[in-house]
N, C-alpha and C positions, 0 to 999 in steps of 0.2 A: 352680652348677657347670655348665660348658659340656659339651654332649654331644660325645663323640668321633665324628668322622666317619670312616667307613671307606670306602675305595674298593673297590667290587666289581670283581673281575676277571671279564671275560667268560667264560662257561662254554665250554669247548671240548668238541667231540664226540670220540668214540673210534671205533676200527675196529668195535667192537661195535654202535655206533649205525648205522654204515654198513651192516653186515650185516643188522641188523634192518630197515632201510629197504629193502634189496634183497629181503628175504623178503616184506615188505608189498607191494612192487610186483609180485613174482612171483604172489602169491596174488590180488591185485586183478585182474591181467591174466587169470589163469586163470578167474576168475569173470566176465570181460568187463565189469568194473565200471570206470567212469570215476573220475578223481580227484575230480571234483565229487560223484559219488554217494557215495563214501567220506567225503568231507568233510562232506556233509550228514548222513550217518549218525552221525558222531561229534561234530558241532557245531563244526567249524573251517572255514577257507577252503580252497579247493583249492590255493592257494599254500602253505599250511602242510603239506598232504599232500605236495606236491612237495619241500619242504624235508626232511620226514621221510624220504621215499624216497631222496633224495640224500645223506642222512646229515649235512646241514648243521645241523639241529636235533635234539637228543636228545628222547626222548619220556618224559614222566613216567608213573608206573605206572598211574594211573587212566585216562589217555588210551590207553595201550598196551592195557589190558584192553578198552576200548571198541572199539578198532580190531580186536582179535582177534575180538570178538563180531560185528562188522560183516562181517568176512571169513570167519566161520563156522569158526574154528580155535581150538584151545586155545593159551594163552599160550606154552608151550614150543615150539610150531611156529615162532614168530617169532625164536627164538634160534638162532644158528648153533652148531655143535659147537665146544667150546673147543680140542679137539685136532685141528682140521682140518689136513689136509696142504696144503702150498703149492699143489699143483695144483688144490685145491678152489676157488681164486679164479677160475680159468679157467671152471670149471663154474658157479660162482655168477654170474659176469658173463654167461655165456651164458643160463642158465636164467631169469635175472631180466630178460632183454631181451624185447621184444615178439616178436621172431623166435623166440627160444628157447622161449617158452611156446607159440607157434603150432606149432612143430615137435614139441614134446613131446606136445601134444594130438593132432596128426595121427598121430604115430608110434604112440601108444597104440591107435589104431583099426585099425592094420595087424595082420594075423594074425602070431602069433609065429614061425611057420615062414618067413615072408618077411622078417622084420626083419634077420636075419644078412646076407642079400643086400644090403639097403639100406645097412647099416653098411659093408660092404666097398666098395660103390660110392662112398659118401661119403668113405671113407678114400682111395680112388684119386683122386677129384676133388681132395681136399685136397693130395695129393702133387703133382698137376699144377699147382695154383695156387701151391704153395710154391716152384716153380722159378723 
């Protein structure tokens, strides 16, 4: 009896895969960890980490757990909220960028009493650039 051959469809990634990838990148940058460092910690190539962070490849459960451990976070940290508002994509893209992480780290070091002034200045600059 001949074996039936099935054609495997390529797996497609989802928006959840992309969000998880962005959270991985954000945390890795927060720790000042290179893609190579993370790759070595979980036993993959840095190119694979790039694909995970860009949402090109999904991440199986055991690998996701290893990544969370290497990044010193619990698994739920890597998952985005299901009911995120549309504006959250702007925040996600910003905070997962190298500049966003650097600004967040620097901003956290500024006394709380000064932060409001910096926010107002930043908003004024944004209005000027928006013209």
